[in-house]
N, C-alpha and C positions, 0 to 999 in steps of 0.2 A: 588911378581910380576911375571907373569908368562913369557914365552918367547918371546911370541906374544906381548905381552905388553910392553916389554923392547925393542923387535925392533922397535914397534911404538915410544916409549918415544925416542930411538937414533937416529931413522930415517934411520941407514944403519945397518942391523941384518946380523947375521951369514948365509953365504952362498949366500949374495946379494952384488955385486959390488957396487961402488959410483955411478957409471954412470947409473945403472939399477935403483937406487934408486932417480935419479935425473929425470928420465923419468916417475917415477911411477905416478906422476899426470895428464900426457898426456895419459898414457896408460889406466887409470881408466877413461877416458872419452868412450874408446872404448870398455868398460868391464862393465857388468850390475852390478849397484850398489845394495848392502843388502836391501831386502825387496820390489825390482819392478821387476816385474812379466814378463816384456818386455826388452830386449835388446835396446841398445840405437839405434836410426836410421842410418844405414849405408849408407853413402853416394854414389850417384851413379855416374856412369860413362858412357860417350857416349859408345853407343854399335859398333860403326865404326868411325874412325876418320875424314873421311868424311861427315859424319852427322854434325860434329861439325863446318867443312869447310862450309858446305850448309849455317847452321845456321847464322853464322858471314855473309855470303856474301849477304844472304837476307835480314838480319837485317840492314847493311850499305848501299845495295843498295834498296832504297827505293823511295815513291811516289817524294820527294824533290829532286832527282836525274833525273826523269823522265820529270817533269814540271817545277820545278824551274831552274835548271841548265841553258837548253835551252834560258830560258828569260835572265838570268843574265849574259850569255855568249853574246848573242846579244847586251845587255844594255850597256857592258863594253868594247867593242872592238872587237868583234867576236874574229878572229883566236888569235888575240893578247893576249886575256883573258887567254891564255894558259898557257902564262911565269910568271904571278903572282901565279896562280892555282897550277901550278908545283913548284914554290918556297914553298908554302907556304903548300903543301902535303908534301914536302919533311923535312922542319924544323918544321912543327908544327904538322899535321896530323899524319905521322907516328909514331913520339916517344911516343904521348900519346896513339896512337893504342896500340902499344907494351908494353906499361908500364902497362894499364888495363889486358892485356892478361896475363902478367907476374903476377901480382898482385893477380887475381883471379886463377889461376894456382897453385900458391906456397902456398897461404894462403888457399885454397878449402873453401871458404865461399863467401857471399854474402856481398852487400855495407854496412850492418849494423855489423855483427860481425866482419868483417877486421879490423874495426879501434881500436877494443882491442889490434890488433897486430901492430898496426903502429902506431897511438897516439890518445888514448882513447878521449882526448878532443873533437876532431873533430867527434865525432860519429854524429852528428848533420849532416852531411854532407849527411848520409846514410838516414836519417828521410827525408831531404829536398829532396832526388833522389825519394825517394817512393811518397811524395806528387806530384811531376811534374809528376809521371808515372800515378797517377791518373787522373790528369788535361789532361795528352796526352791521356789519354783511352777513356774520354768522348768527345774527338772531334773525334780523327784520326780514330776511328770505324765509325764514321759517314760518313768521308769522302769514308772511302771503301764500307759503304752501298749504298751512291752514284753508286759506281762502278756496285754494285749487282741489282741495280736500271736500270741502262744502259742494263746490259745484259739481262734480261727480256723483256726490252722493244726491244730489238733486234731480238726477235723472231717473227717477221712480215715479209712479202714478201717486203713491203717498209720501211726503216729504216726511224723512225717518224723524226730525225732531219736534214733529206735531203729535206725534201720539207716545202712550205709555205701552203699547203692545210689542217691544222690542226686546230681543234677548239680554240687552246692556242696561233697561232699564230695573229700577228698587222697587220695592212697596211704598217708597214715598212719594215715587214720580205721579204728580196730579195734573190732568189736563186744565188748560188756562181757563177754560169756562167752566171746571167745577169748583166746589167750597171744598178748600186746602184746609190744614192743619199747621200745628206749629213746625211740624218736621217737613212740610211741603216742599218739593222740588219739582222745578218745572222742566218737561221732556227735553226743551232745548239745551237746558243747563246739563242734563245727563247726558245728551246726546254730545255736546261736546268735551265733557270731563271723562266720559266713560267709553264713548266710542272711538271719537276724533283721537283726542290724548289717550285714553286709556290710564290715567294718571291714578288710577286706585291700584294697579298692580305694581306700583312702587313704593319706598319709603321716602320719598323725596330727595334730595340730594345725597344722602347717606348711602342711598341705593337706587340709582335711577333706573335699573334694568336694561333691556337689550333695546336695539334698535327695533322702531315700528317700521318695516319696510313699506309698506303701504304710504306712510307719511314722508318717508325719504325719497321716495320716487317723486311725491308731489312737491317736493323741495328742489329735488334734481330738474324737474321741469321749468321750474321757477329760474334756477341757474341758465339753463340754457336758452330760454328765452331773453335773460340779460345779456348772456354773451353775444346774440345774433344783433341785439340791440347797441352793443357798444364796439364791437370788434373792427368797424371800419370808422370809427371816431364821429364827429357830427353828421357825417353822410348817412349812416345808418340809425344814430341816436335821432336825427332829424324827423326821419320817417315814422319811426316807432311813436314817437310823440303824440302824432296825429291819432291814434288808436288810446295809448295809455292815458293822456291827459284828457280826451274829452269823454271816453266811454263812462268814466265814473261819474259824470255829469247828467247823463242818461240815466243811470241807473238810479241815481240819487233823486233825479226828478220823478222817476217812475213811482220809487217808493214814496216820495213826498203825497204824490197824488192818491196813493193806494192809502197810505196812512190818515191821511187827512178826511177819507171818506168812511172811517170805519167807527161804528158806535163809539160814543164817548169821547171823541177825538177833541172836540172843542173844550172840554172839560180838562183834559189832560194839556192841553197847550196852555191854558189859562192858569192852571196848577204851577206848570215849568216855569212861564214867563213872568207871572205876577212878583213885580218889585220886593225884596225884602231891603228897605234903607237902611235898616238898623246894622246888618253885617257890613257895610261900608266902613265902620268904624274900626274893625278889625284889620290890622296888618297882612293878615294871612291871605285875605281875599285881594290885596293888591301885589303881594308877591305871586300870587296864583295868577295873576291877571299879566304881570310882566313874563313869569316862564312860559304862558301858552303864549304869547305873542313870540317870543325869542324861539320857541321851538316850530313854531308855525312857519314862518318866515324863512328860518334856516342859515341865517350868517354865522360863520365859525365853522362849518364843516367841509368848505372850502370849493362846494358845490356852485356857488353863485360867480365865484373867481372864475372857474373852470368853464363854464356856460359861456358868461360874457368874453371871456378871452378869444371865442372865437368870432365875435363881432368884428364887423369894419370898426374901423379909427373914429371915424364920425357918427356911428350909431347913437341917437339919442337915448339914453339908458335913463337920464331925467325922466324923458316923459313916460318910459315904462314903469318907472316906481310910481309914478300918478297912477297912470290907468290901472296899473297892477291891482288898486283898492276901488269902482264901481262892482293812483297810489303807486301804481309800480314805476312811476317816474321818478321816486324818492330814493329807490335803490339803484336805479340809472345814475341818479345825480351822485350820490354817496360814493359811489366805486368810481364814475367817471372824474370826480376831484382827483381822486388818489392817481386814477390812471395818467391823466393829463398833467398832474405834476410831476410823478416820475420819468413821463416820455419827454418834458420839457428839459429835466435835470439831465437826464442821460438818452440824448436823442439818438447817437449811433448805436447803443446798444439795444434800447427799449423802444424808440421812437421809430426805427427804421423796422420793425419787426413787431408792430402793436399787436397783430394777429395773434401771433403766437405768445407775448407777453401776458396778455388779458386772458387765453384760455389756461395758461399757467396759472394765472392769478385765480380764477374763478375756482378753478379744479382745488387749489389749496384750501380756498376759503371754504367750499362745500366739503371738503373733509372734516375741517375744523368744526363746521357746523353739524355733523351727524349726530353729536351728544344732544342737540336741542330736538332731535326727532326721537328718543327715547321714551320710556312709560312716563320718565320723571323731568322730560325735557322742557316742560313750562317753568318750572322751576328755575332752570337755567336761562332761559329766554329772560325773565324778570331780571334775574341777578345781572344779567350782562346789560339790559335794558337802564338800570340804575348807575351801576360801577364802572360800565364801558364807556358811552359817550356822555349818559345822563348826567355826572357830575363835573368831569373832566372838562366838558367842551365850555362850560360857563367861565370857565378861569382862562381857558385858551383862547378864545375871543375877546375877554377883555385886555390881555395882553398884544391881541392883535389890534383892537382899537387904540389902545394906549401907544403903541409903537407906531401905528400911521398918523394919530392926532397929536401925541406928544414928543415922539422923537422925529418923525419926518417931516412932521408940522402942518397944522389945517392951511396954512397960507401956501405953501408948496403944493399940498395938493390940489388948494383949490386954482392955482395956476394950472396944473395938470388938466383938471377939468374943463377950464377956459380954452386949454388948447386944443380938446376934441370938439366940445361943443360951442364953443364962442361966446359963452359968458361965464360969469364965475358964479359958483352957489351964492344962494342968498343968506343974509343974515341968521336966519332961521337955521339952517342946516350948518352954518359953521359954528355957532354957538352949542349946537347939538354934539358935534363930533368933538369940540374942545373939552367941553363940561359934561353935558349929561349923559351922553350913551356911555362912556365909559365907568362913570359912577354908577348907573344904571346896573352895568352888567356886573359892577363887584358887589353891589348890595344884594342882587340874587344870588349870587355865588355864596355869600357868606351865608344868608337865610337857608339856602339849599343844605348846606354844610350842618346846621342846626336842626335840619328837619328831615337829614335823609332817611331815617327810620322810619317814616310813615309812608315813603314811597314803597317800601316792602311790606307794608301791613297787608292783613289777611288772615285767614285760619292757619295758615303754614307759618311755624316759626322756623326761621332759617339757623341754622347750627352755628356756633361761632367759628368755626374753621372756615365756611365760607364767607363769612363776612370779612375775613382776614384775607380771602385770596379775591375777594371784590374790591377792597381797598390796595391790593398790589396792582391789579388792573387799572385804577383810576391813577395809582402814582406812575405805573409804566410809561403813561402818554405823557404826564404832567413833566417828569423828570427829564424828557426831550429838552425842553426849554432852557433849565440850566446848563443842564450837559452840554449842549451846543453852544452856549455862550462863553462856559469855561473853555472848550475844544477850541473855538474861535480865537479866544484872547492868547492861549497857548500857543498857536501856530503863528501867531502875529508877531513881526520883528518890532523891537523898540521899546522904550520906557514904559511903564505902567500907564502913565496917562496917556502917551503915543498911543498905545495898543487900544487903550477905550475909546480914542478920538476916533480910530481907523475904523474898527469894528461897528462903529454906530454911524457911519455915514455911508449912503448908497455909492455901490462900486459901479454902477452903469448908468449914469443921468445921461451924459452924451451920446448912447448908442441906442438909449430907447427911442427917442423921435427919429432916429434916421431908420432905426427898422420898422417902426410903424409906419414911416412914410413908405418904404420897398413893398408895405404891403396893401397901399392904396388907401385913399380916405374915404371913399363911399359917399353916402349922402345922408343929409338928415332925413329922420323918419317922425 
């Protein structure tokens, strides 16, 4: 037997320390294997730390913050709503936000591969997230397409949603400065419903009508922009966020200045923000506050994991979590979560051919999204919003938090953070991760199931068959979790108890540190 063969047989050869031998499997992942012409794909990092910050802000501050938060605040006590909102932010939102940033940065992989290093049995959580991201891409880009339609419609001397002299207006259309009647409809409402959507030409989901091609083209423009922002990974996304994350704030500031200068603005602000303290005794107010925090920060969609996985190993994600608190990025983020996960899981097939993979994926999602551009597409958008990610994501992120905090363990997770940042998380964070955050999620999920009908409330009554289809959408992602647990259990050899033990233990603990070390440690920020 040769010396080399002897070393391979013994595991530790002459000239190698035991520690080097232990790191060999991990280092092999970053070294070309024999017979391969190409080296493994090296993981990118953000060109500038501020690009990561902008990407996270752009994902978290989305359409839901602009149109959902004002309505919920008004309905739940005005200024008084800020009390449960801030409480839920501190004890539920921030711990989960910090948890996902730390997980992605430490393990440097997406929502599929990461479970090998936490709890292999729960890899179905990653597949559920990918499926929900597809559902979200089917309708969220359509909503942005509506905005593109408005953009082109505004290139007129008179804005079409300010008057009642248009072909689509009805006799009930009443300009906002004129006295109305019981059946009055604003010109802005008629422009959206009868010009942008033309939903009056459909009978709801029973007959949604043909595709409105002008709207389909607007949605296609959104998909093209998304592609060229994602095709090169963080190199292209990092450049796009300079526009997509900052431009909305410029527009919002302009609208704010314009709004407060209008007649009666002070009375409207006072009416909107005057606290209604008596509403704090209703559980719905607290549940709405928790739900708004959760959907604002976005844990569970895999996006925070994906974005932080491109950080340097010692980047201070804790400081970002704290600083983060003095629209198009949301669709970037959701799709980037799925793309990162699949490219990490299948690096040779998808990772090396990212541009082609992203193109095929977006083309497929675009064709799936075309029904939302029909005359009755708005009803499908609402259905997908509620039953696609709306309900399922709550349970998925509960399983994720439970897997990290209860199976992997808060102590082990805290040690990982100490390895990155040089200090362990404080007692507040550890208590939230161990007890408050998982319970926080479970309670929101239960109450959301009880009140799901309110999410579809409106003038249109959804047919019973569409509700059944909606629950199938919810089940399609949720069943990924138990299905993968069963699959993993069946393919694992050994007795019943031995199998459970194996599938619950991380597979790649020793490799993780070695891989992270090979990418460079960076500096604290």
